[in-house]
N, C-alpha and C positions, 0 to 999 in steps of 0.2 A: 281377672283379665287385665293385661297391660295394654295401655294405649301408646301408640307411637309418639315420641317426643322429638320435636324439631330442634336440633342442637346446632348452633353455629360455631365457627372458630373462636369468636369472641367470648363464647360461654365457657371455654375450656382452657385450662392451664396445662403446661408441659413440665414434667419434673426435670430437675437439673441433669439427671442421667441422660435424658434425651438431648439436651442442648450441648452438653460438654463435648461430644465428639465433633459436632458441626462447628462449634465455636473454635475448637482447637485446630480444625482443618483450615478455617478461614483466618486464623490469627496471623500467619505470615503475610497474607494480603493486606490485612489491616495495618500491620506494622510498616509495610513498605509503601502502601498507597491507600490510606484510609478513605480518600474521596471516592474510591470504587465501591464503597458501601454506603447505604443511606445513613445520614447522621443520626437518625432516630435509633439505629441499631448499634452505634458505637459503644453504648454503655455495657454491652455484653462482653466487650474486650477490655474494659477498664477495671473490672472487678472480677475476682475468681467466681466461677460457676459452682454453686453449692449443690451436691448431688441430690439432696432431699428438699431443696427449695423449689417453689412453684414459679414458673415464668409464663409469659404470654405464648399461647399456642400459635397465634397469628404471626408473631415475630419468629417463632421457630420455623414455621413454614416459609416465611420470607428468607430466612438465612439458608434453609435447605435449597431453595430455588436458585439463590446466588451461587452456592457451591456447585449445584448440579449443572448450571450453565457453563461452567469451566471444565467439565469432564466429558470426554468422548464416550458416548454410549457404547461404542464397539468394545471399549476396554472394560465395560461393566456388563458384558453379556446382553446388551440391548436395553437394559433398564437401570438407570443410575439410582433411582430411589429404592428399588429392590435391593441393590447392592449395599446401600446405606443400612438397610435392615439386617442383612447378613453380617456385615461388619459389626454392627451394634450388638448382635447376639453373641458373636465370637468374643467380643470384648467383655460382655457381662458374664458369660458362662465360663469361659476358659482363660480370660485375661490375654487373649491372642490378638495381636494387632499387626500381623505380618504384612498386610496389604496397605498399611498406612505409613507414610513417611515419618521418620522419627520426630521431626520437628512439628508434626501435626497431630501427635498422639495426645489424648487427654490424660490427666493425672490419675483418675480413678478408674481402675479396671478390676474385673473379676468380682464385682459386687454381689452377683447372684450365683457364685460358683457352687454352692452347696444346696441349692434349692431343689434339684431334681434327684433326690435320694433314691437310688435303685432298690432300696429295701421297701419302699412304699408300693402299694398296688398301682396298677396301670391307670385306673381312673383318677386316683389322687395325683399321679404325676402329670396327667393331662391337665387337670385343673391348675396345678402349679405352673405348668408351662404357659398356659393362657394368662395366668395371673401376672407372670413376668411382663407381658406386654401391657396389661391393664395398669400396671404400676407407673407406666410412663405418663399417664394422663389423669387429670382430676375427674373426668367423666368417661363413661363407656364401659361396657362389660360384654362378655361372650356368653351366649346360650348354646349349650351342646346337646346334640341329638344323635342317637345311634341310628344309622341308616342301613347297616348290614352287619354281619357277624364281625367283620374286621374293618369297619368304616364308621366314621363319625363326621358330622358337619358342625362347624363352629360359626355362629352368626353374631355379628357385632351389633350392639344396640346402644342407643342414646349417645351417638357420636357424630360429629360433622361429616358431611359428604365431601371427600377429598381424594381424588385419584392418587395424588402424591403420597399422602399418609397411608392409603390402602396398599400401595406398592411397598412402602417401608415395612408395614405390618406383615405383608406376604414374605418378604425376605427374612424378617425376624422369626416368624413362625416356622418357615422352612428350616432354618438353621436350628432352632430349638427342638423341633420334633424329629429331625434326623439324627439327633444326638444318640449315643449308645443307650442312654437311660430310657428312651422312648421308641426309637427305631421305626418312625412313621414317615411315609411319603405324603407331602402336603401340596395341595394345589388350590389356588384361588379360583372360584367358580362364578363369582359375581362381584360387582363394585358399584356402589351408589354414585361415586364420583364419575363413573362412566355411563350413568343413566339407568343402571339396574335398580331393582326394588330394594336390595340389601347388599351388605358386604358379607360374603360367606366363603368359607374355606372347607375343603374336604380333606380328612386325614384317613390314610389307609395303613394298616399295620400288617407286617409280613407274617408268613406262616410260623416263623420261629418265636413270635411274641405271644405270651399268654394273655388272651383278651377276655378272660372270664369276667373280670371286674367291670368291663364296659357295660354290663347289664345295669350298672348304676345310672346310666344315661337313658334308660328306657328302650 
């Protein structure tokens, strides 16, 4: 039996793939007016962000909040952080950055382009899709449960409560699971950062998808 573990932002690191997009988007601001950014965060703009290096998750959240504050939510369909997740998944899976100004695009794109191999069974592709999100952080994992013939829930464990990060994950998972390799509709149903008991998402697969291997999830 697993016991709940209270994990704080300071206990977790973010991989460079997470920071690269945010830092790239804020680089023009840093170059023109560095005083608009806290001095403690300047170091992220002075050296290249390495995709596989670990960085402070608390700093990542601080950088995201600065970037989000300058974006009109109406232009992000109401949730800027969710939009960050969608853009990140598009960049990772397909190397697409159409919604990002050219001067704000990170150098490393398409890093996970071949991870969702359509030759794999659906359950394996689901695990890989969730693993793409897990790779962003040094802590946290998803536990999957089958709730209906064509539905699963994925619950996040051992990760800090953060409404912003939960929204980013929602956007990322929505984009990953609506890809042709998975063909699922994704909805967030709870968020610890908003006072719920857990962070949980529901995945529903269309009638055209072979769901026989979802039996692997019980």
